[in-house]
N, C-alpha and C positions, 0 to 999 in steps of 0.2 A: 076400816078394820085396822086396829093398832097392833104393831108387832113389838116384841120385847126390845128390839134394838132401835126403836124410833127415837130420833133426836131432832131438836130444833136446828134447822140448817138454813142459813141465809140464802136467798135466791141466787146470788151470783157466785157461789162457791161450787163450781162444777165437779171438782174431785170429791168433795164431801157428799154431794148428791149421789154420785156413783157409788161411793163407799157405803152409804146408807142403803141404797137400792140393792147392792150386792149382799149386804147383811140380811135384808128382808128376804131376798131370794133364798139364801142359805137356811134361814129360819123356816121358810115355807117347805123346803126340801126335807128338813129334819122332821117337821110336823107330819109330812107325808110318809115318814118312816124310812127315808133315804139318808145315806151318808156319803160324803165325798171320799174318794180314794184316788191314789195315783197309781197308774198302771204303766210300767215300763216294758216296752217290747223291743226286740232286736230291730235295728235299722237296716231294712232290706236294701237300702241304696248303697250300703258299704260292700265292697268287693269281698272282704273277709267273711262277712255274714252270709252272703250268697254262696260263697265257696263252702262254708261249713254246712249250710242247709243242703246243698247238693251232695256233699260227702255223706251226710246222715241219710239222705234219701236213697243213695246208691247202696249204702250199707244195709238198709232195710230191704231193698229190692233183691239183694243177693242172698238173703236168708231163704233156706229151704222151706220153712213154714211161714212164708210171707203172708199168705192168705189168712192163716189162723191169727197171726199177729195183727193184721189190718182189721179183721173182724173184731178182735178184742178191743183195739183202739177205738173203732167206730162205735162199739157198744157203750163206751164210756161217755159219749157225747150225744146219745139219742135224746132228742128234745122231749119225747113223750115220757121219759123216765124222770124228768125234772119235776120237782115239787113247786107248787105255786106259793 
């Protein structure tokens, strides 16, 4: 099967082989309807991030209507509500 990014690559050019393989992989993903994204998340190994997460958790726990708030948040991530 030929891909749009197929190139003639000499046998001993390792980085070119990897580059072409990566290109073919990306084409395959796009063909499957997928696209690459970058997702940045807080680094939980940092003390400041852990401290802020704890502060926010304690703030939520101190709310009088904590259960209602938690029920609302959990309803946002119910897998059965997700569309395929």
